[in-house]
C-alpha positions as CSV (number, residue, x, y, z in Angstrom):
1,X,-5.4,32.7,-0.9
2,X,-4.8,34.7,-3.8
3,X,-5.0,32.0,-6.3
4,X,-8.7,31.4,-5.5
5,X,-11.9,33.4,-5.5
6,X,-13.1,32.1,-2.2
7,X,-12.8,33.1,1.6
8,X,-12.6,31.5,4.9
9,X,-16.0,33.3,5.4
10,X,-17.5,31.3,2.3
11,X,-16.5,28.2,4.3
12,X,-18.3,29.3,7.6
13,X,-21.3,30.6,5.8
14,X,-21.5,27.1,4.0
15,X,-20.8,25.0,7.3
16,X,-23.8,27.1,8.9
17,X,-26.0,26.6,6.0
18,X,-25.3,22.9,5.7
19,X,-27.2,22.4,9.1
20,X,-28.7,19.1,9.9
21,X,-28.1,18.4,6.2
22,X,-24.6,17.6,6.8
23,X,-23.6,16.2,9.9
24,X,-19.8,16.7,9.4
25,X,-18.8,20.1,8.7
26,X,-18.8,20.9,4.8
27,X,-15.3,19.8,4.3
28,X,-14.0,21.5,1.4
29,X,-16.8,24.3,1.1
30,X,-13.9,26.8,1.2
31,X,-14.2,26.8,-2.7
32,X,-16.1,29.4,-4.3
33,X,-19.9,29.0,-5.0
34,X,-19.2,30.3,-8.5
35,X,-19.1,27.4,-10.7
36,X,-17.9,29.5,-13.7
37,X,-14.8,30.4,-11.6
38,X,-14.0,26.9,-10.9
39,X,-15.1,25.1,-13.9
40,X,-14.1,21.5,-13.1
41,X,-15.8,19.7,-16.1
42,X,-13.8,18.2,-18.7
43,X,-16.5,19.3,-21.4
44,X,-15.0,21.4,-24.0
45,X,-11.4,21.2,-22.7
46,X,-8.2,20.1,-24.1
47,X,-7.5,16.9,-22.3
48,X,-4.0,16.1,-21.0
49,X,-2.5,13.1,-22.4
50,X,-2.5,10.1,-19.7
51,X,1.0,9.2,-18.5
52,X,3.1,6.6,-20.1
53,X,2.8,3.1,-18.8
54,X,6.1,1.4,-18.2
55,X,5.6,-1.8,-16.5
56,X,8.2,-3.2,-13.9
57,X,9.8,-6.4,-14.9
58,X,9.5,-8.0,-11.4
59,X,9.2,-11.7,-10.3
60,X,6.8,-13.9,-12.3
61,X,3.7,-15.0,-10.0
62,X,2.6,-18.5,-9.2
63,X,-0.8,-17.6,-9.9
64,X,-1.6,-15.2,-13.0
65,X,-3.2,-11.9,-12.7
66,X,-5.1,-9.9,-15.3
67,X,-4.8,-6.7,-17.0
68,X,-7.9,-5.0,-15.3
69,X,-7.0,-6.0,-11.7
70,X,-7.4,-9.8,-10.8
71,X,-4.3,-9.9,-8.5
72,X,-1.3,-12.2,-9.4
73,X,-0.7,-14.4,-6.7
74,X,2.8,-15.3,-4.9
75,X,3.0,-18.3,-2.6
76,X,6.5,-17.4,-1.5
77,X,8.4,-14.2,-1.1
78,X,11.1,-13.5,-4.0
79,X,14.5,-14.9,-3.1
80,X,16.3,-12.0,-4.6
81,X,15.2,-8.3,-4.2
82,X,16.4,-5.6,-6.5
83,X,16.5,-1.7,-6.0
84,X,13.8,0.1,-7.3
85,X,15.2,3.8,-6.3
86,X,19.0,4.6,-6.9
87,X,19.2,7.7,-4.6
88,X,17.4,9.2,-1.8
89,X,14.4,11.4,-2.8
90,X,15.4,14.0,-0.4
91,X,18.3,15.8,1.7
92,X,16.8,16.6,5.0
93,X,13.7,18.5,4.1
94,X,10.3,18.3,6.0
95,X,7.1,17.3,4.6
96,X,3.5,17.5,6.1
97,X,1.4,14.9,4.9
98,X,-2.4,14.5,5.9
99,X,-4.0,11.0,5.3
100,X,-6.7,8.7,6.4
101,X,-6.3,5.6,8.6
102,X,-8.0,2.5,9.6
103,X,-5.7,1.4,12.2
104,X,-5.1,3.1,15.7
105,X,-3.1,6.3,16.3
106,X,0.7,5.5,15.8
107,X,3.4,6.2,18.3
108,X,5.3,9.6,17.7
109,X,8.2,9.5,15.1
110,X,10.7,9.8,18.1
111,X,9.3,6.5,19.4
112,X,8.2,4.7,16.3
113,X,11.2,2.8,14.5
114,X,9.2,2.0,11.3
115,X,8.7,5.7,11.1
116,X,12.1,6.5,11.5
117,X,13.3,4.0,9.1
118,X,11.1,5.1,6.2
119,X,12.1,8.8,7.0
120,X,15.9,7.7,6.9
121,X,15.3,5.9,3.7
122,X,13.3,8.9,2.1
123,X,15.9,11.5,3.2
124,X,13.2,13.5,4.6
125,X,11.1,14.2,7.8
126,X,7.4,12.9,7.0
127,X,5.4,14.6,9.7
128,X,2.0,12.7,9.5
129,X,-1.5,14.1,10.5
130,X,-3.1,10.7,10.6
131,X,-7.0,10.9,10.7
132,X,-9.4,8.1,11.5
133,X,-12.0,7.2,9.2
134,X,-14.7,8.2,11.4
135,X,-13.1,11.7,11.9
136,X,-12.0,12.3,8.2
137,X,-14.9,14.7,7.2
138,X,-14.6,16.7,10.3
139,X,-10.7,17.0,10.1
140,X,-10.9,17.8,6.3
141,X,-13.1,20.7,7.3
142,X,-10.9,22.1,10.1
143,X,-7.9,21.9,7.9
144,X,-9.3,23.7,4.9
145,X,-10.6,26.4,7.1
146,X,-7.1,27.1,8.5
147,X,-4.3,28.9,6.6
148,X,-1.7,26.4,7.0
149,X,-2.4,23.4,4.6
150,X,-0.1,20.3,4.5
151,X,2.2,19.9,1.6
152,X,0.5,16.5,0.6
153,X,-3.1,15.7,1.2
154,X,-4.8,12.3,0.6
155,X,-8.2,12.1,-0.6
156,X,-9.8,8.7,-0.5
157,X,-11.8,6.0,1.1
158,X,-15.1,6.7,-0.5
159,X,-16.0,9.8,1.1
160,X,-18.2,12.5,-0.7
161,X,-16.4,15.5,0.1
162,X,-18.0,18.8,-0.6
163,X,-16.2,21.0,-3.5
164,X,-13.4,18.5,-3.8
165,X,-12.6,19.0,-7.2
166,X,-12.9,23.0,-6.8
167,X,-10.6,22.9,-3.9
168,X,-8.0,20.9,-5.8
169,X,-8.2,23.2,-8.8
170,X,-7.9,26.2,-6.6
171,X,-5.3,25.1,-4.0
172,X,-3.3,22.4,-5.3
173,X,-0.4,21.9,-8.1
174,X,-1.4,21.0,-11.5
175,X,0.7,17.9,-12.1
176,X,0.2,17.7,-15.8
177,X,3.6,18.9,-17.0
178,X,5.3,16.6,-14.5
179,X,3.6,13.4,-15.4
180,X,1.7,13.5,-18.9
181,X,3.0,11.2,-21.5
182,X,6.8,10.3,-21.4
183,X,7.4,12.9,-18.6
184,X,6.4,10.5,-16.1
185,X,9.4,8.3,-16.9
186,X,11.3,10.7,-14.6
187,X,9.5,8.7,-11.9
188,X,9.5,5.1,-13.0
189,X,7.7,3.6,-10.1
190,X,4.8,6.2,-10.8
191,X,5.3,5.2,-14.5
192,X,4.4,1.4,-13.3
193,X,1.0,2.3,-12.3
194,X,-1.5,1.0,-15.1
195,X,-3.3,3.5,-17.4
196,X,-6.8,2.4,-16.0
197,X,-5.8,3.8,-12.6
198,X,-5.1,7.2,-14.0
199,X,-8.4,7.2,-16.2
200,X,-10.4,6.2,-13.1
201,X,-9.1,8.6,-10.9
202,X,-9.7,11.2,-13.6
203,X,-9.0,14.6,-14.8
204,X,-10.3,17.9,-13.5
205,X,-10.9,20.5,-16.0
206,X,-8.8,18.5,-18.4
207,X,-5.9,18.5,-16.2
208,X,-4.1,15.9,-14.1
209,X,-4.1,17.0,-10.4
210,X,-3.3,13.9,-8.4
211,X,-1.3,10.6,-8.1
212,X,-3.8,7.7,-7.8
213,X,-3.5,4.9,-5.2
214,X,-3.9,1.5,-7.1
215,X,-6.2,-1.2,-6.1
216,X,-7.2,-4.4,-7.4
217,X,-10.4,-5.3,-9.1
218,X,-12.7,-6.4,-6.1
219,X,-14.1,-3.4,-4.0
220,X,-16.3,-3.6,-0.7
221,X,-17.1,-7.2,-0.1
222,X,-18.4,-9.4,3.0
223,X,-15.6,-11.0,5.1
224,X,-16.7,-14.0,6.6
225,X,-15.6,-16.0,9.5
226,X,-15.7,-19.3,7.0
227,X,-15.8,-21.7,9.8
228,X,-18.7,-20.0,11.6
229,X,-20.7,-19.5,8.3
230,X,-19.9,-23.2,7.0
231,X,-21.2,-24.5,10.6
232,X,-24.2,-22.4,10.1
233,X,-25.2,-23.9,6.9
234,X,-23.5,-21.7,4.0
235,X,-23.5,-23.1,0.6
236,X,-22.5,-22.6,-2.8
237,X,-25.1,-21.0,-4.9
238,X,-27.0,-19.7,-2.0
239,X,-30.1,-17.4,-2.0
240,X,-31.0,-14.3,0.1
241,X,-33.2,-16.9,2.0
242,X,-30.2,-19.1,2.7
243,X,-28.2,-16.1,3.6
244,X,-31.0,-15.0,6.3
245,X,-30.9,-18.6,7.7
246,X,-27.1,-18.6,7.9
247,X,-26.9,-15.3,9.6
248,X,-29.6,-16.5,12.1
249,X,-27.7,-19.6,12.9
250,X,-24.5,-17.7,13.4
251,X,-26.3,-15.5,15.8
252,X,-26.5,-16.9,19.5
253,X,-25.9,-15.3,23.0
254,X,-23.7,-12.4,22.5
255,X,-22.2,-13.2,19.1
256,X,-24.0,-12.1,15.9
257,X,-23.9,-13.3,12.2
258,X,-23.4,-9.9,10.9
259,X,-21.3,-6.8,12.1
260,X,-20.6,-3.6,10.4
261,X,-18.8,-0.3,10.8
262,X,-21.1,2.9,10.9
263,X,-19.3,4.2,7.7
264,X,-19.9,0.9,5.8
265,X,-23.7,1.1,7.0
266,X,-24.8,-2.3,7.5
267,X,-22.9,-3.4,4.3
268,X,-25.3,-1.4,2.0
269,X,-22.9,-1.9,-0.9
270,X,-22.8,-5.6,-0.7
271,X,-26.8,-6.2,-0.2
272,X,-28.0,-3.8,-2.6
273,X,-25.7,-5.2,-5.4
274,X,-26.6,-8.6,-4.4
275,X,-30.0,-7.7,-5.3
276,X,-28.9,-6.6,-8.8
277,X,-28.5,-2.8,-8.4
278,X,-26.0,-0.8,-10.4
279,X,-23.1,0.5,-8.3
280,X,-24.1,4.2,-7.8
281,X,-24.8,4.9,-11.4
282,X,-25.6,3.1,-14.5
283,X,-24.9,4.1,-18.2
284,X,-27.7,3.0,-20.6
285,X,-27.1,2.2,-24.2
286,X,-28.0,5.6,-25.4
287,X,-25.8,7.2,-23.0
288,X,-27.9,8.4,-20.4
289,X,-26.8,7.8,-16.8
290,X,-29.5,6.4,-14.1
291,X,-28.8,6.7,-10.3
292,X,-28.8,3.3,-8.5
293,X,-30.7,5.0,-5.6
294,X,-33.6,5.6,-8.0
295,X,-34.0,1.6,-8.9
296,X,-36.2,-0.8,-7.7
297,X,-33.3,-3.4,-7.1
298,X,-31.5,-0.8,-4.6
299,X,-34.8,-0.4,-2.7
300,X,-35.3,-4.1,-2.7
301,X,-31.7,-4.4,-1.2
302,X,-32.7,-1.8,1.5
303,X,-35.9,-3.6,2.3
304,X,-33.8,-6.9,2.8
305,X,-31.4,-5.3,5.1
306,X,-34.2,-4.0,7.3
307,X,-35.6,-7.6,7.5
308,X,-32.0,-8.8,8.5
309,X,-32.0,-6.2,11.1
310,X,-35.4,-7.1,12.3
311,X,-34.1,-10.6,12.8
312,X,-31.4,-9.3,15.5
313,X,-28.8,-10.8,13.2
314,X,-26.8,-7.6,13.3
315,X,-24.4,-6.6,16.3
316,X,-26.8,-4.2,18.0
317,X,-24.7,-0.9,17.8
318,X,-23.7,-1.1,14.0
319,X,-24.3,2.6,13.5
320,X,-22.2,3.5,16.4
321,X,-19.2,1.2,15.3
322,X,-15.9,2.5,14.3
323,X,-14.0,0.8,11.5
324,X,-11.3,-0.2,14.2
325,X,-13.8,-1.5,16.6
326,X,-15.7,-3.5,13.7
327,X,-12.5,-5.3,13.0
328,X,-12.0,-5.9,16.6
329,X,-15.3,-7.6,16.8
330,X,-14.7,-9.7,13.9
331,X,-11.2,-10.9,14.9
332,X,-12.3,-11.9,18.7
333,X,-15.4,-13.7,17.1
334,X,-18.3,-11.3,18.5
335,X,-19.4,-11.0,15.0
336,X,-19.1,-13.7,12.1
337,X,-18.7,-11.2,9.3
338,X,-17.9,-7.6,8.5
339,X,-18.2,-5.4,5.3
340,X,-15.1,-4.0,4.3
341,X,-12.6,-3.2,1.2
342,X,-10.8,-5.7,-0.3
343,X,-7.5,-4.5,1.1
344,X,-8.7,-5.8,4.6
345,X,-7.4,-9.2,3.5
346,X,-3.8,-8.4,3.8
347,X,-4.1,-6.9,7.5
348,X,-6.8,-9.4,8.7
349,X,-4.7,-12.5,8.0
350,X,-2.0,-11.7,10.7
351,X,-4.5,-10.0,12.8
352,X,-6.7,-13.4,13.1
353,X,-3.3,-15.4,13.5
354,X,-5.2,-18.8,12.4
355,X,-8.0,-18.4,14.9
356,X,-10.6,-19.0,11.9
357,X,-10.4,-19.3,8.2
358,X,-11.1,-16.0,6.6
359,X,-13.0,-15.9,3.3
360,X,-14.8,-13.4,1.2
361,X,-18.4,-14.1,0.6
362,X,-19.8,-15.1,-3.0
363,X,-22.8,-12.7,-3.5
364,X,-26.1,-14.6,-2.8
365,X,-29.0,-14.6,-5.4
366,X,-32.2,-12.7,-4.5
367,X,-35.5,-14.2,-5.0
368,X,-37.0,-13.4,-8.3
369,X,-34.1,-14.1,-10.3
370,X,-32.2,-11.0,-10.4
371,X,-28.5,-11.4,-11.4
372,X,-26.5,-10.6,-8.3
373,X,-23.7,-8.2,-8.6
374,X,-20.6,-7.2,-6.4
375,X,-18.8,-3.9,-6.5
376,X,-15.8,-3.7,-8.7
377,X,-13.2,-1.1,-7.1
378,X,-12.4,2.0,-8.8
379,X,-9.0,1.0,-9.2
380,X,-8.0,4.0,-7.8
381,X,-8.8,3.7,-3.8
382,X,-8.0,7.5,-3.8
383,X,-5.4,10.0,-4.8
384,X,-2.7,12.2,-3.4
385,X,-2.5,16.1,-4.4
386,X,0.2,18.7,-3.6
387,X,-0.6,22.2,-2.4
388,X,0.6,24.9,-4.6
389,X,4.5,25.2,-4.2
390,X,7.7,25.7,-6.2
391,X,8.6,23.5,-9.1
392,X,11.7,22.0,-6.9
393,X,9.3,21.3,-4.1
394,X,6.8,19.6,-6.5
395,X,10.0,17.4,-8.0
396,X,11.0,16.5,-4.3
397,X,7.6,15.3,-3.3
398,X,7.2,13.4,-6.5
399,X,10.5,11.7,-5.9
400,X,9.1,10.7,-2.4
401,X,5.7,9.3,-4.1
402,X,7.8,7.5,-6.7
403,X,9.8,5.8,-3.6
404,X,6.5,4.7,-1.9
405,X,5.3,3.4,-5.2
406,X,8.1,0.8,-5.4
407,X,7.1,-2.3,-6.5
408,X,6.6,-6.0,-5.0
409,X,10.0,-7.6,-5.4
410,X,12.2,-4.5,-4.3
411,X,13.9,-3.6,-1.1
412,X,12.1,-0.4,-0.9
413,X,8.7,-2.2,-1.0
414,X,10.0,-4.4,1.7
415,X,10.8,-1.7,3.9
416,X,7.5,0.3,3.4
417,X,5.3,-2.8,3.8
418,X,7.2,-4.9,6.3
419,X,9.5,-2.6,8.1
420,X,12.9,-3.4,9.2
421,X,14.4,-6.9,9.5
422,X,14.7,-8.3,13.1
423,X,12.9,-5.3,14.5
424,X,9.3,-5.5,12.5
425,X,9.6,-8.8,10.9
426,X,11.8,-12.0,10.8
427,X,12.0,-14.6,8.1
428,X,10.3,-18.1,8.4
429,X,12.0,-21.1,6.8
430,X,11.0,-20.2,3.3
431,X,12.0,-16.5,3.8
432,X,8.6,-15.0,4.2
433,X,8.9,-11.9,6.4
434,X,6.8,-12.5,9.2
435,X,5.7,-9.9,11.6
436,X,6.7,-9.6,15.1
437,X,4.8,-8.0,17.7
438,X,6.2,-4.7,17.3
439,X,5.6,-4.9,13.7
440,X,1.9,-5.6,14.2
441,X,1.9,-2.0,15.8
442,X,4.4,-0.3,13.9
443,X,3.0,-0.8,10.6
444,X,1.7,0.7,7.5
445,X,-1.7,0.1,8.8
446,X,-1.3,2.3,11.9
447,X,1.3,4.6,9.8
448,X,-0.5,4.8,6.5
449,X,2.4,5.5,3.9
450,X,0.3,3.0,1.6
451,X,-2.6,5.8,1.4
452,X,-0.1,8.5,0.6
453,X,1.4,6.3,-2.5
454,X,1.8,2.7,-3.1
455,X,2.7,0.0,-5.5
456,X,0.5,-2.1,-7.6
457,X,-1.2,-4.4,-5.2
458,X,-0.2,-8.2,-5.6
459,X,-1.9,-11.3,-3.8
460,X,1.0,-12.1,-1.1
461,X,0.2,-13.1,2.4
462,X,3.5,-14.1,4.3
463,X,3.3,-17.5,5.5
464,X,-0.1,-18.3,4.1
465,X,0.1,-19.9,0.9
466,X,-3.2,-21.7,1.3
467,X,-4.9,-18.4,2.0
468,X,-3.3,-17.0,-1.3
469,X,-4.8,-20.1,-3.3
470,X,-8.2,-19.8,-1.8
471,X,-8.4,-16.0,-2.5
472,X,-7.1,-16.1,-5.9
473,X,-9.8,-18.9,-6.6
474,X,-12.4,-16.5,-5.0
475,X,-11.2,-13.6,-7.4
476,X,-11.5,-15.6,-10.4
477,X,-15.1,-16.8,-9.4
478,X,-16.4,-13.4,-8.8
479,X,-14.7,-11.7,-11.6
480,X,-17.8,-11.9,-13.8
481,X,-19.9,-10.6,-11.1
482,X,-18.1,-7.3,-10.8
483,X,-19.9,-4.2,-11.6
484,X,-18.2,-1.1,-12.6
485,X,-19.4,2.5,-11.7
486,X,-19.4,4.6,-15.1
487,X,-18.8,7.9,-13.4
488,X,-15.2,6.9,-12.6
489,X,-13.0,9.6,-13.7
490,X,-15.9,12.1,-14.7
491,X,-16.9,15.6,-13.4
492,X,-19.9,16.9,-12.5
493,X,-20.5,20.6,-11.2
494,X,-23.7,19.5,-9.2
495,X,-21.8,16.8,-7.5
496,X,-18.9,18.8,-6.3
497,X,-21.3,21.4,-5.3
498,X,-24.2,19.4,-3.8
499,X,-23.0,15.7,-3.6
500,X,-21.9,15.5,0.1
501,X,-25.3,16.9,1.3
502,X,-27.2,14.4,-1.1
503,X,-24.9,11.6,0.1
504,X,-25.7,12.5,3.8
505,X,-29.4,12.5,3.3
506,X,-29.0,9.1,1.6
507,X,-27.0,7.5,4.4
508,X,-29.1,9.1,7.1
509,X,-32.2,7.6,5.9
510,X,-30.7,4.2,5.0
511,X,-29.7,4.2,8.7
512,X,-32.9,5.3,9.9
513,X,-34.9,2.8,7.8
514,X,-32.7,-0.1,8.4
515,X,-32.5,0.5,12.1
516,X,-36.4,0.4,12.2
517,X,-37.0,4.0,13.2
518,X,-38.4,5.1,9.8
519,X,-40.6,3.0,7.4
520,X,-39.5,2.0,3.8
521,X,-41.6,4.9,2.6
522,X,-39.0,7.1,4.1
523,X,-36.7,6.0,1.3
524,X,-38.9,6.8,-1.4
525,X,-39.4,10.4,0.0
526,X,-35.5,10.7,0.2
527,X,-35.3,9.6,-3.6
528,X,-37.4,12.3,-4.7
529,X,-35.5,14.8,-2.5
530,X,-32.2,13.9,-3.8
531,X,-33.3,14.0,-7.2
532,X,-34.6,17.5,-6.6
533,X,-31.4,18.3,-5.1
534,X,-29.3,17.4,-8.0
535,X,-29.3,13.8,-8.7
536,X,-31.1,14.4,-12.0
537,X,-28.7,17.4,-12.8
538,X,-25.6,15.0,-12.1
539,X,-26.9,12.1,-14.6
540,X,-26.9,14.9,-17.3
541,X,-23.6,16.5,-16.5
542,X,-22.0,12.9,-16.1
543,X,-23.5,12.0,-19.6
544,X,-21.8,15.1,-21.2
545,X,-18.6,14.4,-19.4
546,X,-18.6,10.7,-20.5
547,X,-19.1,12.0,-24.0
548,X,-16.1,14.3,-23.7
549,X,-13.9,11.9,-22.6
550,X,-14.6,9.3,-25.0
C-alpha cells in the first residue's frame, strides 16, 4: 500500500494489543499509529464547499414533510412515473461492493431475479459481499487485513470502527473535485440529497470522501405491538412507572413485554434519552463538549434498565439475540416491542402482514421531572466510499450511485425498492406495488442496494395508508423531543484512534450491569476509565473541530 504509512503487521499488532478490550478485531487498525501522518481533523484546513442542492420536482405529498427530516407522506402510489436516469451507468463492468445487512443472506446472483434485474438496469455486474450486522466488525477487520479491497465500501449502522477516518484518507478516493459545488450536477440524483446530510456525514481533513445514505429525522425508537401495549394499559403521557407496569402486564408465559437485539443493548438509546440524557455528546453554551456517559441522566437510564431486567420483562437471551432473530420474535409475538432504527417501519409492515398494529412509542417521562428526549437520526445513516482508482472508474461508480439515489416517483426507484412487476410485486386496485412471496425474499432488505446509496426517504407504505397517517402523526408529535448529537460531521483524532476500544468498554459494562452480573458501581468505574482512555480528549478535539466548521 504505497499510498499509506501503515502495514499489515501494524494491523495484527493492533488486534493483538486490543485483546479483551475489543471483542471484535480492530476493524480498521491497518491505519498508521502516527496521527501526524493521517491528520483527519478539519482544524486549520481549507474546507471543501458542500455539494450544491438541486431538489427533485417530484409528486406532491398528501402529508407535508419538513426541511429538517420529518417525512413527506404519500397515501397512494404516483400514477405516472418518470425516468431519473437517461442512460445505463455502465457497459458490462464488474464492481465489488461490501455492505452491512439486517436481513437474511440473499440467493446468489445467478438465482436472484431482483439482483439480475438491477444489474441489467445498471449495466454492471455488482458482486456483493453482504455482511450481517452481528459480524460487521469482524468482517471489516478481515477485509482490511487483506490486499484486495472491494471497489465500494459502506460504513454505517452506528458502529464505531477503529481508525475509520485514517483508513478512508489512506485508501479511499478523495471525491471533492467530483462532488463539490456545482460539480455534483453531473449526478443529479446525488444533488437531490439535502445539504444537512452531507454536513452530518462531515469532511475528513477538510475534504469530502463519501456519499451519504440519507435518513429522516427520527433515529432509534421503540417499536411496539400497539394492540398488546394498549391491552396492557399504555396511555398518553405515561411515566417510567407506567412503562414498567405495561411491560409487566405484557409479559406472561413465554411472551415478554420487551425484546432487543444484542447490538441495540436492551434499548439503551431509548431508555437513557427518555431519562433526559444527551445523545452521546452535549455542547454547552460556551462551546464545551460534555459526554453523555458522564451525566447523571445517562446513569439513571441504565439503573432503570437494570430494574426492567430484574422484573423479568426482557426476553431472557437479549445479549445473544441477533437483529434478524429479534425481528422474528417481534413479528411472531414472542416479544411485544423491540428497539430499532426508524427504517424498520417500511420492512416491518409487510412482515407483520396485519397480525397487529405497529406503532413507535412516544418516550415516557422519568420520575423527578426530567424532560424526556428521543434520538434524532444523523440524517446520514452511513456513507459509501470508493477505493483509490482511476478517474474513469470513479465516474462509473458515481453514475451507479446516482442511479441508486433515484427519487420516489421514478421508474428507477420502483425497481430498486420494489423489484420487477409481476415477479416481485403486483398492483392492488389503487396501483400500490404489493410484494409477492418472492418479493419478500428477493428484496433490498436481503440484498441491500439501499445501503450502497439511496434516495431521500419518504413515508409511503404500499397498501397501508392508515399506517402512513398514524406514523406521520407520531413523527409530528415527537419532533420537539428529538435530540441531535453535536459531534456529527466532526473529526477527533482520539476517537479515530481509541473510540472503538472505549465504546467496547461502555457496551460490555452496560450489558453486565443491566444483566445483573455487575453492580451499578461498575458503571462509575467504567466512566472513569473511559475518561482516562480518551473521552476528555475527544471533548476538547470536538470543540476545536466544531469551531473550525462553524
